[in-house]
A tleap script that builds the chain and sets N, CA, C and O, in Angstrom:
source leaprc.protein.ff14SB
mol = sequence {
  NMET GLU GLU ILE VAL GLY LYS SER LEU ASP
  ALA ASN ALA LEU LEU PRO TRP THR LYS ALA
  ARG MET LEU ALA GLY GLU THR VAL VAL MET
  PRO THR VAL ASP ILE LEU PRO ASP LEU LEU
  ARG PHE ASN GLU ALA ILE ASP GLN VAL MET
  THR GLU SER LEU ALA ARG PHE THR GLN LYS
  PHE THR HIE SER GLY GLY LEU PHE VAL GLY
  THR LEU VAL ASN ASP PHE ARG ASP PRO LEU
  ALA ALA VAL HIE ASP SER ALA HIE GLU LEU
  LEU MET ARG GLY ARG LEU ASP ASP GLU GLN
  VAL LYS GLN VAL SER ARG ILE GLU THR SER
  TRP THR ARG ALA CYS ARG LEU CYS PRO LEU
  CPRO
}
set mol.1.N position { -14.573 -2.896 -3.068 }
set mol.1.CA position { -14.215 -3.839 -2.011 }
set mol.1.C position { -15.394 -4.094 -0.987 }
set mol.1.O position { -15.643 -5.234 -0.595 }
set mol.2.N position { -16.027 -3.117 -0.618 }
set mol.2.CA position { -17.072 -3.150 0.489 }
set mol.2.C position { -18.103 -4.154 0.060 }
set mol.2.O position { -18.586 -4.953 0.862 }
set mol.3.N position { -18.462 -4.107 -1.291 }
set mol.3.CA position { -19.585 -4.903 -1.866 }
set mol.3.C position { -19.019 -6.238 -1.739 }
set mol.3.O position { -19.779 -7.081 -1.262 }
set mol.4.N position { -17.754 -6.637 -2.088 }
set mol.4.CA position { -17.379 -8.101 -2.058 }
set mol.4.C position { -17.385 -8.585 -0.676 }
set mol.4.O position { -17.756 -9.747 -0.510 }
set mol.5.N position { -17.014 -7.849 0.411 }
set mol.5.CA position { -17.152 -8.281 1.745 }
set mol.5.C position { -18.486 -8.479 2.064 }
set mol.5.O position { -18.836 -9.522 2.616 }
set mol.6.N position { -19.371 -7.490 1.746 }
set mol.6.CA position { -20.738 -7.509 2.143 }
set mol.6.C position { -21.450 -8.723 1.581 }
set mol.6.O position { -22.219 -9.318 2.336 }
set mol.7.N position { -21.286 -9.149 0.367 }
set mol.7.CA position { -21.808 -10.279 -0.261 }
set mol.7.C position { -21.319 -11.448 -0.004 }
set mol.7.O position { -22.022 -12.434 -0.227 }
set mol.8.N position { -20.012 -11.595 0.519 }
set mol.8.CA position { -19.522 -12.844 0.859 }
set mol.8.C position { -20.079 -13.572 2.232 }
set mol.8.O position { -19.920 -14.753 2.539 }
set mol.9.N position { -20.701 -12.657 2.897 }
set mol.9.CA position { -21.183 -13.272 4.200 }
set mol.9.C position { -22.742 -13.172 4.234 }
set mol.9.O position { -23.365 -13.236 5.294 }
set mol.10.N position { -23.339 -13.012 3.013 }
set mol.10.CA position { -24.697 -13.069 2.893 }
set mol.10.C position { -25.372 -14.294 3.510 }
set mol.10.O position { -24.675 -15.307 3.557 }
set mol.11.N position { -26.587 -14.362 3.979 }
set mol.11.CA position { -27.281 -15.540 4.499 }
set mol.11.C position { -27.438 -16.563 3.384 }
set mol.11.O position { -27.585 -17.746 3.690 }
set mol.12.N position { -27.417 -16.174 2.078 }
set mol.12.CA position { -27.650 -17.093 0.984 }
set mol.12.C position { -26.512 -18.052 0.741 }
set mol.12.O position { -26.534 -18.937 -0.115 }
set mol.13.N position { -25.401 -17.772 1.662 }
set mol.13.CA position { -24.306 -18.708 1.590 }
set mol.13.C position { -24.541 -19.913 2.380 }
set mol.13.O position { -23.824 -20.905 2.253 }
set mol.14.N position { -25.519 -19.859 3.188 }
set mol.14.CA position { -25.787 -21.006 4.202 }
set mol.14.C position { -26.369 -22.199 3.314 }
set mol.14.O position { -26.064 -23.360 3.586 }
set mol.15.N position { -27.174 -21.904 2.295 }
set mol.15.CA position { -27.715 -23.093 1.553 }
set mol.15.C position { -26.698 -24.050 0.796 }
set mol.15.O position { -26.866 -25.268 0.862 }
set mol.16.N position { -25.764 -23.566 0.161 }
set mol.16.CA position { -24.620 -24.453 -0.472 }
set mol.16.C position { -23.807 -25.030 0.612 }
set mol.16.O position { -23.302 -26.131 0.389 }
set mol.17.N position { -23.600 -24.468 1.747 }
set mol.17.CA position { -22.836 -25.047 2.767 }
set mol.17.C position { -23.660 -26.106 3.438 }
set mol.17.O position { -23.126 -27.185 3.695 }
set mol.18.N position { -24.900 -25.893 3.738 }
set mol.18.CA position { -25.799 -26.933 4.324 }
set mol.18.C position { -25.903 -28.246 3.225 }
set mol.18.O position { -25.838 -29.409 3.622 }
set mol.19.N position { -26.052 -27.932 1.982 }
set mol.19.CA position { -26.213 -29.014 1.137 }
set mol.19.C position { -24.852 -29.814 0.990 }
set mol.19.O position { -24.858 -31.027 0.778 }
set mol.20.N position { -23.754 -29.122 1.105 }
set mol.20.CA position { -22.428 -29.758 1.152 }
set mol.20.C position { -22.241 -30.679 2.254 }
set mol.20.O position { -21.736 -31.794 2.117 }
set mol.21.N position { -22.651 -30.202 3.341 }
set mol.21.CA position { -22.539 -31.024 4.751 }
set mol.21.C position { -23.547 -32.207 4.528 }
set mol.21.O position { -23.148 -33.331 4.833 }
set mol.22.N position { -24.712 -32.074 4.067 }
set mol.22.CA position { -25.627 -33.061 3.898 }
set mol.22.C position { -25.102 -34.202 3.028 }
set mol.22.O position { -25.161 -35.377 3.389 }
set mol.23.N position { -24.607 -33.815 1.913 }
set mol.23.CA position { -23.956 -34.762 0.925 }
set mol.23.C position { -22.795 -35.459 1.507 }
set mol.23.O position { -22.569 -36.608 1.128 }
set mol.24.N position { -22.039 -34.906 2.376 }
set mol.24.CA position { -20.901 -35.626 2.993 }
set mol.24.C position { -21.348 -36.554 4.163 }
set mol.24.O position { -20.538 -37.143 4.879 }
set mol.25.N position { -22.786 -36.642 4.310 }
set mol.25.CA position { -23.119 -37.448 5.241 }
set mol.25.C position { -23.420 -37.017 6.733 }
set mol.25.O position { -23.782 -37.812 7.600 }
set mol.26.N position { -23.219 -35.601 6.937 }
set mol.26.CA position { -23.341 -35.107 8.212 }
set mol.26.C position { -24.830 -34.661 8.365 }
set mol.26.O position { -25.583 -34.351 7.442 }
set mol.27.N position { -25.142 -34.686 9.818 }
set mol.27.CA position { -26.333 -34.306 10.115 }
set mol.27.C position { -26.416 -32.818 10.206 }
set mol.27.O position { -25.583 -32.239 10.902 }
set mol.28.N position { -27.270 -32.187 9.620 }
set mol.28.CA position { -27.307 -30.607 9.519 }
set mol.28.C position { -28.764 -30.195 9.963 }
set mol.28.O position { -29.772 -30.594 9.381 }
set mol.29.N position { -28.767 -29.395 11.005 }
set mol.29.CA position { -30.076 -28.893 11.403 }
set mol.29.C position { -30.280 -27.576 10.668 }
set mol.29.O position { -29.506 -26.628 10.800 }
set mol.30.N position { -31.433 -27.560 9.831 }
set mol.30.CA position { -31.677 -26.448 9.117 }
set mol.30.C position { -32.267 -25.303 9.946 }
set mol.30.O position { -33.131 -25.449 10.811 }
set mol.31.N position { -31.694 -24.136 9.575 }
set mol.31.CA position { -32.245 -22.910 10.579 }
set mol.31.C position { -33.840 -22.801 10.288 }
set mol.31.O position { -34.369 -23.151 9.233 }
set mol.32.N position { -34.397 -22.346 11.223 }
set mol.32.CA position { -35.907 -22.144 11.213 }
set mol.32.C position { -36.109 -20.751 10.949 }
set mol.32.O position { -35.199 -19.938 11.109 }
set mol.33.N position { -37.267 -20.427 10.547 }
set mol.33.CA position { -37.620 -19.135 10.011 }
set mol.33.C position { -37.479 -18.065 11.089 }
set mol.33.O position { -37.092 -16.937 10.783 }
set mol.34.N position { -37.765 -18.376 12.269 }
set mol.34.CA position { -37.672 -17.513 13.348 }
set mol.34.C position { -36.345 -16.917 13.802 }
set mol.34.O position { -36.263 -15.850 14.410 }
set mol.35.N position { -35.192 -17.775 13.423 }
set mol.35.CA position { -33.796 -17.371 13.693 }
set mol.35.C position { -33.285 -16.668 12.485 }
set mol.35.O position { -32.165 -16.167 12.583 }
set mol.36.N position { -33.959 -16.547 11.313 }
set mol.36.CA position { -33.415 -15.844 10.228 }
set mol.36.C position { -33.062 -14.605 10.428 }
set mol.36.O position { -31.901 -14.305 10.148 }
set mol.37.N position { -33.971 -13.573 10.962 }
set mol.37.CA position { -33.693 -12.335 11.252 }
set mol.37.C position { -32.389 -12.087 12.051 }
set mol.37.O position { -31.596 -11.199 11.735 }
set mol.38.N position { -32.213 -12.919 13.102 }
set mol.38.CA position { -30.962 -12.840 13.928 }
set mol.38.C position { -29.933 -13.183 13.102 }
set mol.38.O position { -28.924 -12.486 13.202 }
set mol.39.N position { -29.925 -14.197 12.207 }
set mol.39.CA position { -28.847 -14.607 11.354 }
set mol.39.C position { -28.406 -13.553 10.499 }
set mol.39.O position { -27.214 -13.303 10.321 }
set mol.40.N position { -29.459 -12.856 9.903 }
set mol.40.CA position { -29.133 -11.871 8.979 }
set mol.40.C position { -28.537 -10.508 9.664 }
set mol.40.O position { -27.768 -9.763 9.057 }
set mol.41.N position { -28.949 -10.295 10.891 }
set mol.41.CA position { -28.302 -9.172 11.737 }
set mol.41.C position { -26.853 -9.533 12.000 }
set mol.41.O position { -25.944 -8.705 11.941 }
set mol.42.N position { -26.692 -10.786 12.287 }
set mol.42.CA position { -25.246 -11.194 12.630 }
set mol.42.C position { -24.490 -11.041 11.420 }
set mol.42.O position { -23.373 -10.524 11.457 }
set mol.43.N position { -25.077 -11.502 10.201 }
set mol.43.CA position { -24.136 -11.337 9.026 }
set mol.43.C position { -23.857 -9.911 8.714 }
set mol.43.O position { -22.773 -9.555 8.253 }
set mol.44.N position { -24.865 -9.072 8.975 }
set mol.44.CA position { -24.690 -7.572 8.744 }
set mol.44.C position { -23.641 -7.032 9.566 }
set mol.44.O position { -22.824 -6.238 9.099 }
set mol.45.N position { -23.612 -7.456 10.890 }
set mol.45.CA position { -22.651 -6.937 11.837 }
set mol.45.C position { -21.225 -7.488 11.299 }
set mol.45.O position { -20.293 -6.688 11.223 }
set mol.46.N position { -21.049 -8.776 10.942 }
set mol.46.CA position { -19.741 -9.275 10.539 }
set mol.46.C position { -19.411 -8.409 9.239 }
set mol.46.O position { -18.287 -7.911 9.174 }
set mol.47.N position { -20.322 -8.195 8.192 }
set mol.47.CA position { -19.967 -7.225 7.080 }
set mol.47.C position { -19.483 -5.934 7.548 }
set mol.47.O position { -18.509 -5.424 6.994 }
set mol.48.N position { -20.118 -5.317 8.591 }
set mol.48.CA position { -19.753 -4.045 8.978 }
set mol.48.C position { -18.264 -3.991 9.651 }
set mol.48.O position { -17.444 -3.102 9.420 }
set mol.49.N position { -18.083 -4.989 10.434 }
set mol.49.CA position { -16.816 -5.094 10.972 }
set mol.49.C position { -15.692 -5.408 10.011 }
set mol.49.O position { -14.624 -4.804 10.106 }
set mol.50.N position { -15.876 -6.246 9.174 }
set mol.50.CA position { -14.879 -6.528 8.019 }
set mol.50.C position { -14.758 -5.202 7.143 }
set mol.50.O position { -13.662 -4.892 6.677 }
set mol.51.N position { -15.697 -4.555 6.960 }
set mol.51.CA position { -15.565 -3.285 6.172 }
set mol.51.C position { -14.728 -2.231 6.957 }
set mol.51.O position { -13.745 -1.709 6.430 }
set mol.52.N position { -15.125 -1.925 8.215 }
set mol.52.CA position { -14.301 -1.244 8.907 }
set mol.52.C position { -12.895 -1.566 9.205 }
set mol.52.O position { -12.008 -0.712 9.244 }
set mol.53.N position { -12.731 -2.732 9.398 }
set mol.53.CA position { -11.396 -3.281 9.609 }
set mol.53.C position { -10.612 -3.153 8.293 }
set mol.53.O position { -9.401 -2.964 8.410 }
set mol.54.N position { -11.121 -3.228 7.085 }
set mol.54.CA position { -10.356 -3.138 5.894 }
set mol.54.C position { -10.107 -1.656 5.689 }
set mol.54.O position { -9.035 -1.280 5.216 }
set mol.55.N position { -11.086 -0.783 6.040 }
set mol.55.CA position { -10.753 0.565 5.953 }
set mol.55.C position { -9.783 1.128 6.684 }
set mol.55.O position { -9.059 2.017 6.235 }
set mol.56.N position { -9.677 0.569 8.083 }
set mol.56.CA position { -8.630 0.982 8.925 }
set mol.56.C position { -7.178 0.622 8.544 }
set mol.56.O position { -6.192 1.356 8.618 }
set mol.57.N position { -7.249 -0.719 8.101 }
set mol.57.CA position { -6.004 -1.409 7.624 }
set mol.57.C position { -5.433 -0.446 6.373 }
set mol.57.O position { -4.289 0.009 6.410 }
set mol.58.N position { -6.285 -0.206 5.346 }
set mol.58.CA position { -5.931 0.621 4.201 }
set mol.58.C position { -5.433 2.010 4.628 }
set mol.58.O position { -4.472 2.535 4.065 }
set mol.59.N position { -6.088 2.584 5.611 }
set mol.59.CA position { -5.444 3.966 6.032 }
set mol.59.C position { -4.164 3.913 6.799 }
set mol.59.O position { -3.334 4.815 6.680 }
set mol.60.N position { -3.976 2.884 7.585 }
set mol.60.CA position { -2.785 2.709 8.261 }
set mol.60.C position { -1.644 2.253 7.261 }
set mol.60.O position { -0.477 2.593 7.456 }
set mol.61.N position { -1.997 1.530 6.265 }
set mol.61.CA position { -0.882 1.091 5.214 }
set mol.61.C position { -0.597 2.237 4.359 }
set mol.61.O position { 0.570 2.466 4.041 }
set mol.62.N position { -1.613 3.026 3.933 }
set mol.62.CA position { -1.285 4.398 3.245 }
set mol.62.C position { -0.273 5.248 4.161 }
set mol.62.O position { 0.836 5.601 3.760 }
set mol.63.N position { -0.731 5.505 5.303 }
set mol.63.CA position { -0.028 6.308 6.219 }
set mol.63.C position { 1.496 5.828 6.395 }
set mol.63.O position { 2.465 6.584 6.340 }
set mol.64.N position { 1.542 4.444 6.615 }
set mol.64.CA position { 3.026 3.907 6.772 }
set mol.64.C position { 3.747 4.158 5.429 }
set mol.64.O position { 4.915 4.545 5.443 }
set mol.65.N position { 3.103 3.955 4.299 }
set mol.65.CA position { 3.813 4.201 3.230 }
set mol.65.C position { 4.400 5.569 2.853 }
set mol.65.O position { 5.457 5.742 2.247 }
set mol.66.N position { 3.492 6.592 3.336 }
set mol.66.CA position { 3.765 7.862 3.245 }
set mol.66.C position { 5.086 8.186 4.178 }
set mol.66.O position { 6.043 8.836 3.759 }
set mol.67.N position { 5.003 7.696 5.360 }
set mol.67.CA position { 6.179 7.850 6.320 }
set mol.67.C position { 7.373 7.340 5.689 }
set mol.67.O position { 8.401 8.016 5.708 }
set mol.68.N position { 7.329 6.151 5.105 }
set mol.68.CA position { 8.553 5.500 4.460 }
set mol.68.C position { 9.203 6.330 3.433 }
set mol.68.O position { 10.426 6.466 3.407 }
set mol.69.N position { 8.327 6.945 2.499 }
set mol.69.CA position { 8.821 7.661 1.472 }
set mol.69.C position { 9.356 9.056 2.000 }
set mol.69.O position { 10.388 9.551 1.548 }
set mol.70.N position { 8.608 9.647 2.962 }
set mol.70.CA position { 9.134 10.844 3.626 }
set mol.70.C position { 10.553 10.744 4.219 }
set mol.70.O position { 11.421 11.600 4.051 }
set mol.71.N position { 10.697 9.623 4.922 }
set mol.71.CA position { 12.033 9.295 5.459 }
set mol.71.C position { 12.989 9.037 4.462 }
set mol.71.O position { 14.070 9.619 4.555 }
set mol.72.N position { 12.785 8.258 3.508 }
set mol.72.CA position { 13.653 8.097 2.376 }
set mol.72.C position { 14.160 9.340 1.761 }
set mol.72.O position { 15.368 9.537 1.635 }
set mol.73.N position { 13.180 10.260 1.340 }
set mol.73.CA position { 13.399 11.387 0.734 }
set mol.73.C position { 14.316 12.213 1.713 }
set mol.73.O position { 15.367 12.685 1.280 }
set mol.74.N position { 13.975 12.379 2.900 }
set mol.74.CA position { 14.784 12.970 3.899 }
set mol.74.C position { 16.196 12.520 4.041 }
set mol.74.O position { 17.138 13.306 4.137 }
set mol.75.N position { 16.303 11.253 4.050 }
set mol.75.CA position { 17.696 10.690 4.168 }
set mol.75.C position { 18.645 10.799 2.855 }
set mol.75.O position { 19.868 10.663 2.886 }
set mol.76.N position { 17.915 11.053 1.762 }
set mol.76.CA position { 18.832 11.275 0.439 }
set mol.76.C position { 19.102 12.758 0.258 }
set mol.76.O position { 20.045 13.103 -0.454 }
set mol.77.N position { 18.325 13.664 0.865 }
set mol.77.CA position { 18.718 15.034 0.577 }
set mol.77.C position { 20.192 15.370 0.793 }
set mol.77.O position { 20.886 15.764 -0.144 }
set mol.78.N position { 20.673 15.212 2.045 }
set mol.78.CA position { 22.127 15.593 2.240 }
set mol.78.C position { 22.994 14.904 1.311 }
set mol.78.O position { 23.742 15.622 0.648 }
set mol.79.N position { 23.045 13.615 1.125 }
set mol.79.CA position { 24.029 13.038 0.138 }
set mol.79.C position { 23.806 13.656 -1.183 }
set mol.79.O position { 24.793 14.013 -1.827 }
set mol.80.N position { 22.535 13.833 -1.691 }
set mol.80.CA position { 22.368 14.409 -2.948 }
set mol.80.C position { 23.135 15.932 -3.090 }
set mol.80.O position { 23.922 16.280 -3.970 }
set mol.81.N position { 22.695 16.625 -2.061 }
set mol.81.CA position { 23.279 18.051 -1.884 }
set mol.81.C position { 24.900 17.892 -1.940 }
set mol.81.O position { 25.581 18.602 -2.679 }
set mol.82.N position { 25.395 16.997 -1.177 }
set mol.82.CA position { 26.793 16.878 -1.294 }
set mol.82.C position { 27.393 16.498 -2.516 }
set mol.82.O position { 28.496 16.979 -2.776 }
set mol.83.N position { 26.838 15.689 -3.341 }
set mol.83.CA position { 27.287 15.387 -4.567 }
set mol.83.C position { 27.145 16.461 -5.587 }
set mol.83.O position { 28.020 16.652 -6.431 }
set mol.84.N position { 26.058 17.164 -5.519 }
set mol.84.CA position { 25.904 18.343 -6.341 }
set mol.84.C position { 26.963 19.369 -6.111 }
set mol.84.O position { 27.671 19.835 -7.004 }
set mol.85.N position { 27.021 19.699 -4.800 }
set mol.85.CA position { 28.022 20.828 -4.512 }
set mol.85.C position { 29.439 20.345 -4.849 }
set mol.85.O position { 30.252 21.137 -5.325 }
set mol.86.N position { 29.756 19.045 -4.609 }
set mol.86.CA position { 31.218 18.668 -5.133 }
set mol.86.C position { 31.413 18.671 -6.610 }
set mol.86.O position { 32.504 18.958 -7.102 }
set mol.87.N position { 30.391 18.362 -7.308 }
set mol.87.CA position { 30.524 18.484 -8.816 }
set mol.87.C position { 30.490 19.918 -9.261 }
set mol.87.O position { 31.280 20.267 -10.139 }
set mol.88.N position { 29.684 20.749 -8.760 }
set mol.88.CA position { 29.683 22.029 -8.993 }
set mol.88.C position { 31.214 22.758 -8.748 }
set mol.88.O position { 31.738 23.582 -9.498 }
set mol.89.N position { 31.692 22.286 -7.657 }
set mol.89.CA position { 32.969 22.893 -7.164 }
set mol.89.C position { 34.128 22.367 -8.162 }
set mol.89.O position { 35.052 23.123 -8.462 }
set mol.90.N position { 34.062 21.231 -8.598 }
set mol.90.CA position { 34.969 20.705 -9.716 }
set mol.90.C position { 34.969 21.471 -10.807 }
set mol.90.O position { 36.026 21.872 -11.295 }
set mol.91.N position { 33.759 21.767 -11.326 }
set mol.91.CA position { 33.536 22.483 -12.562 }
set mol.91.C position { 34.124 23.993 -12.365 }
set mol.91.O position { 34.788 24.535 -13.249 }
set mol.92.N position { 33.850 24.552 -11.259 }
set mol.92.CA position { 34.369 25.874 -10.935 }
set mol.92.C position { 35.813 26.053 -10.903 }
set mol.92.O position { 36.305 27.142 -11.198 }
set mol.93.N position { 36.530 25.043 -10.562 }
set mol.93.CA position { 38.040 25.026 -10.676 }
set mol.93.C position { 38.595 25.283 -11.940 }
set mol.93.O position { 39.614 25.951 -12.116 }
set mol.94.N position { 37.839 24.686 -12.930 }
set mol.94.CA position { 38.341 24.905 -14.322 }
set mol.94.C position { 39.515 24.175 -14.719 }
set mol.94.O position { 39.935 24.376 -15.858 }
set mol.95.N position { 40.145 23.324 -13.937 }
set mol.95.CA position { 41.367 22.526 -14.223 }
set mol.95.C position { 41.019 21.083 -14.618 }
set mol.95.O position { 41.748 20.172 -14.226 }
set mol.96.N position { 39.902 20.823 -15.402 }
set mol.96.CA position { 39.609 19.404 -15.733 }
set mol.96.C position { 39.852 19.228 -17.053 }
set mol.96.O position { 39.682 20.157 -17.843 }
set mol.97.N position { 40.266 18.047 -17.432 }
set mol.97.CA position { 40.466 17.554 -18.807 }
set mol.97.C position { 39.145 17.236 -19.279 }
set mol.97.O position { 38.149 17.303 -18.559 }
set mol.98.N position { 39.133 16.820 -20.728 }
set mol.98.CA position { 37.713 16.442 -21.339 }
set mol.98.C position { 37.021 15.282 -20.688 }
set mol.98.O position { 35.796 15.287 -20.559 }
set mol.99.N position { 37.740 14.323 -20.290 }
set mol.99.CA position { 37.164 13.197 -19.607 }
set mol.99.C position { 36.484 13.343 -18.237 }
set mol.99.O position { 35.476 12.757 -17.840 }
set mol.100.N position { 37.285 14.297 -17.562 }
set mol.100.CA position { 36.760 14.659 -16.137 }
set mol.100.C position { 35.509 15.556 -16.292 }
set mol.100.O position { 34.599 15.478 -15.467 }
set mol.101.N position { 35.458 16.356 -17.277 }
set mol.101.CA position { 34.308 17.218 -17.506 }
set mol.101.C position { 33.139 16.396 -17.804 }
set mol.101.O position { 32.037 16.613 -17.301 }
set mol.102.N position { 33.407 15.368 -18.696 }
set mol.102.CA position { 32.298 14.307 -19.154 }
set mol.102.C position { 31.779 13.639 -17.819 }
set mol.102.O position { 30.573 13.482 -17.630 }
set mol.103.N position { 32.867 13.200 -16.772 }
set mol.103.CA position { 32.318 12.532 -15.687 }
set mol.103.C position { 31.627 13.437 -14.761 }
set mol.103.O position { 30.689 12.937 -14.140 }
set mol.104.N position { 31.918 14.722 -14.537 }
set mol.104.CA position { 31.285 15.654 -13.712 }
set mol.104.C position { 29.793 15.896 -14.316 }
set mol.104.O position { 28.809 16.013 -13.586 }
set mol.105.N position { 29.742 15.954 -15.687 }
set mol.105.CA position { 28.479 16.324 -16.361 }
set mol.105.C position { 27.409 15.029 -16.062 }
set mol.105.O position { 26.202 15.154 -15.851 }
set mol.106.N position { 28.096 13.886 -16.099 }
set mol.106.CA position { 27.274 12.724 -15.774 }
set mol.106.C position { 26.721 12.779 -14.423 }
set mol.106.O position { 25.575 12.386 -14.201 }
set mol.107.N position { 27.516 13.268 -13.468 }
set mol.107.CA position { 27.153 13.443 -12.166 }
set mol.107.C position { 26.062 14.346 -12.050 }
set mol.107.O position { 25.048 14.042 -11.422 }
set mol.108.N position { 26.219 15.495 -12.648 }
set mol.108.CA position { 25.173 16.564 -12.703 }
set mol.108.C position { 23.842 16.010 -13.319 }
set mol.108.O position { 22.770 16.313 -12.794 }
set mol.109.N position { 23.890 15.285 -14.312 }
set mol.109.CA position { 22.653 14.617 -14.974 }
set mol.109.C position { 21.948 13.643 -13.984 }
set mol.109.O position { 20.727 13.611 -13.833 }
set mol.110.N position { 22.818 12.869 -13.340 }
set mol.110.CA position { 22.165 11.948 -12.289 }
set mol.110.C position { 21.704 12.753 -11.166 }
set mol.110.O position { 20.689 12.332 -10.610 }
set mol.111.N position { 22.182 13.724 -10.752 }
set mol.111.CA position { 21.735 14.522 -9.679 }
set mol.111.C position { 20.411 15.070 -10.028 }
set mol.111.O position { 19.454 15.087 -9.254 }
set mol.112.N position { 20.410 15.549 -11.324 }
set mol.112.CA position { 19.052 16.250 -11.743 }
set mol.112.C position { 17.827 15.099 -11.582 }
set mol.112.O position { 16.740 15.208 -11.014 }
set mol.113.N position { 18.318 14.151 -12.177 }
set mol.113.CA position { 17.219 12.977 -12.257 }
set mol.113.C position { 16.787 12.502 -10.755 }
set mol.113.O position { 15.623 12.267 -10.429 }
set mol.114.N position { 17.865 12.405 -9.942 }
set mol.114.CA position { 17.525 12.092 -8.405 }
set mol.114.C position { 16.616 13.103 -7.813 }
set mol.114.O position { 15.732 12.742 -7.036 }
set mol.115.N position { 16.789 14.413 -8.151 }
set mol.115.CA position { 16.011 15.431 -7.544 }
set mol.115.C position { 14.677 15.359 -8.062 }
set mol.115.O position { 13.789 15.978 -7.476 }
set mol.116.N position { 14.405 14.636 -9.159 }
set mol.116.CA position { 12.866 14.621 -9.522 }
set mol.116.C position { 12.196 13.711 -8.479 }
set mol.116.O position { 11.031 13.901 -8.129 }
set mol.117.N position { 12.939 12.741 -8.001 }
set mol.117.CA position { 12.372 11.758 -6.971 }
set mol.117.C position { 12.322 12.279 -5.611 }
set mol.117.O position { 11.417 12.014 -4.819 }
set mol.118.N position { 13.452 13.127 -5.334 }
set mol.118.CA position { 13.554 13.607 -3.905 }
set mol.118.C position { 13.899 15.098 -4.180 }
set mol.118.O position { 15.054 15.414 -4.466 }
set mol.119.N position { 12.905 16.009 -4.094 }
set mol.119.CA position { 13.213 17.428 -4.443 }
set mol.119.C position { 13.989 18.022 -3.155 }
set mol.119.O position { 13.713 17.809 -1.975 }
set mol.120.N position { 14.949 18.759 -3.639 }
set mol.120.CA position { 15.709 19.402 -2.490 }
set mol.120.C position { 15.004 20.731 -2.127 }
set mol.120.O position { 14.347 21.322 -2.983 }
set mol.121.N position { 15.126 21.182 -0.938 }
set mol.121.CA position { 14.391 22.477 -0.608 }
set mol.121.C position { 15.078 23.769 -1.199 }
set mol.121.O position { 14.581 24.878 -1.001 }
savepdb mol mol.pdb
quit
């Protein structure tokens, strides 16, 4: 990504822009050789700022995503534990017919799958 940002603001981009302006009938003052070093330094500064900005944005975005997932996992732990404990208690009572055992088994299977996403302590 840094290469793309660096190349996009290269001083070589001035030539096509200048030609396009001239074809459109605009008066364009061509940069003289003496301002080229300043122009290159300016472009390098812009490249650096863009690269640093993109890096900061990526870091903050990744951090925010981690906080979101952490919050989500934390919010699901208690309900998942309650579902598991309730299903386990129903099985321990032992007074379930076949259909109820099947339903509790389905709850246990779903709980196991959910725990792969949100591990319980």
